[in-house]
Structures are given as C-alpha cells and as structure tokens.
Phi, psi and omega in degrees: 000136178293145178292152172280127186238130171268111188273008184199099172215166185231162165229151164215153189224107183290348171292342177256020186293342175281345183255325182245153184261104177255029184302326182297335180284352177283347178296138188306323183291344181263006181307321182296341180243021181272070176200174179288141172230118189229173183307324180292340175279326182281324188308309180296330180290318180286325178298324182297328186247003175083025172273127184266328187220153179222162176239120175284136178240137187303154172236356189232147165270073191204117180297334178296330178293325175304311183297317180298313182291323178295325175295320177299318180297326178290337186262343187232118191290342180279344180282113185269338184186166180233122168266107187257207184220142163224159183278097184299330184273358185267147173293346179266010184306310183293323177297317177298315181299323183296337178292335191239334195295337179271356176289132186298338181262359177273108192243354182183178182227145172221149171236143182279071185299327184300335183265358179291134179297335177268112180297341179259019182311315188293344180259002177298146183301318182291324179290319177297326175298319176295319178295328176294328174298314178299318180299317181298325181261005178056048176256116183298155181232131176271128177265104177264097187240153156270171181305323184294340178268346192299333179300339182279345185299313181293326179295311179298316181298323179290324180283334183232068189293344180259007178265119175291125182238144175224132178276120177283138169059028181057021184068026171056060177293166184279070184294323180303322181262004181054044178266133170232347188296329183264007190234318193296320185299313179289326177296318178294320178297320177296318182295336179288350180265119187295342180269006179255129177244179182212141175262128171277083189211165172064020187276322186290336176278352170266350175268182174290119187302332189259337188236003185300152175228157178308325180299333179295333182276340191304315182300326184280318177294318179300316178297318181296317179295318180297317189271323183261325185076158183300335181292343180235023178237145177216145178283137170219138182278332191056032174287143002269004178303324182303334185292351171296333184236344182180169183278166175305314180301317180298322180298308185288325179290324178296316179295318178301321179294315182292331179270015188304333183278355182277158177285166178300321182291324178292319178295323180297326176294312183294322183266027174162312187298319181294316179297319179302316183284315184298313183269000181047057187293146174293154179297150178295144175276125180237160177085000000 
C-alpha cells in the first residue's frame, strides 16, 4: 500500500529569527501560531491520523532555509522532501539551483508570488527565464496564487509545457463567501493544461475560521476532482497555518468526508500517489 503523504506543510523556528524573516507572523490575526513549529511538533499529529510522510514547503526567500530544511529531512524519517526557493529573477538562478538539485530531499521550488506587488510578476521575462531553468532540470514549481493571479497558470503552463506545476491551496478561492464566479473559469483553464496539478490544501483558512464545516469545502473540492481528476490532485494540510481555523485531524477528516464518493484507488492517489509521482520523492527509509 502506498504511504499517506501530506504534500504541503511548514516549519518555522523563532530561535532562527535573526536569520529568517517571520515578520508576517507579527500580524494580530496570526498570534495563535506565533511560535516555533518543528518536526517534533508535527510527528504526533501525523501519527494520530496515519500520515506516514510529509513535504516541507518554503516560507522564506532565503537559500539558508533550504539548507536548514534539508538538514531536518536528513534527521527525521517522515520528511519525504523539501520544496525550497531559488531566485528565479536572478542571473544566478541556475547556479543557486545546482547547489540543491542533486540533494535527494530537494524536490521542488516555490516563490511567494501572492505577495509580489506586481500581479504579473510570474510573467516577467526574467522570472520566465528562471522557470525555464527549472523546466530544463525537471524541478517542479509550486504556484502560490490568489484568485487574481490564477489566470496566469494556463499562460505559464503553455509557455513551459515540460515544467511540472502545482497550484497551492486551489489559488485561495473565497470559501468564506462561497464564491466561485471569479475563480472557476481560470481554474478550469489551468486544469486543461496537462502539466498543471493542484493541492487540496489551505481551504479551512479561506473559510470562516470559527464556523466552517466540511460542506463549505465541497463545491471547491468537487470542482477540482471534476477538472483535474485524482491523478493530478494531492492532499496538503498547510500545517501549522491550518491551526488558525482547525486541527490537523480536522483538516484531513474534512477532506476525507468531502471525498467520500471516490473509490479507494482514487483516494489513494490524492492522499499520496500523486504527490509521490509529481515530486518524484525518494523512497522511504525503513528498518
């Protein structure tokens, strides 16, 4: 049986606050998660619900975080991979990538595109040159978008047809307001591109943090299953950000409930098989 894989989680360490920028956690709404979250905090949570492996996803535009996270992966057997960062807009992008791409736990790259002041950042010529470097080396890229950026997913996928792309958090649709009108068309266009995948992640923090129910997620999950299919969908907890709205257990159980109509084999893809294939994860260490 394939392992259950959480394809999207984070760590941060306030002991490294002089080295890493955790300024976003200073915002008042983030007070409940303004502390260190490390592998020893995650381990009991995944053990409780039967998740065997996880993928760390970057939080910093900082090559040092890659090194820090890769050391954690070497020390903790449940960590299957690290989605790190390189400066896509830099002439040194390929040189930076060469430092990490041969490490067995370096499995992808992400840039915090949603926070760029230029909504068209991902289409800049220098950034596309960086993405072409990733394409040449077959290093997957996570698209961290808000809905307003989602129209770019199909464009990037068309220009870089051999680059594996995955949309994080379904591009953060307006679940709290149950909006799909400003989201579905671009989501469907992205799904029409065979090199674009999607993470079923980050949904409860887009819902009402205090009153959400699994049914609130259903329209978005149903659309994702319809448009992408289980072969291009993967589960991600977005822990510890998810704890703003619910526990790790609540996240995985809510998704399981909404996916209740799928077969065991389809669920196995979403809860592990797709992530294993997309990120070409190294085999689990046993014994």
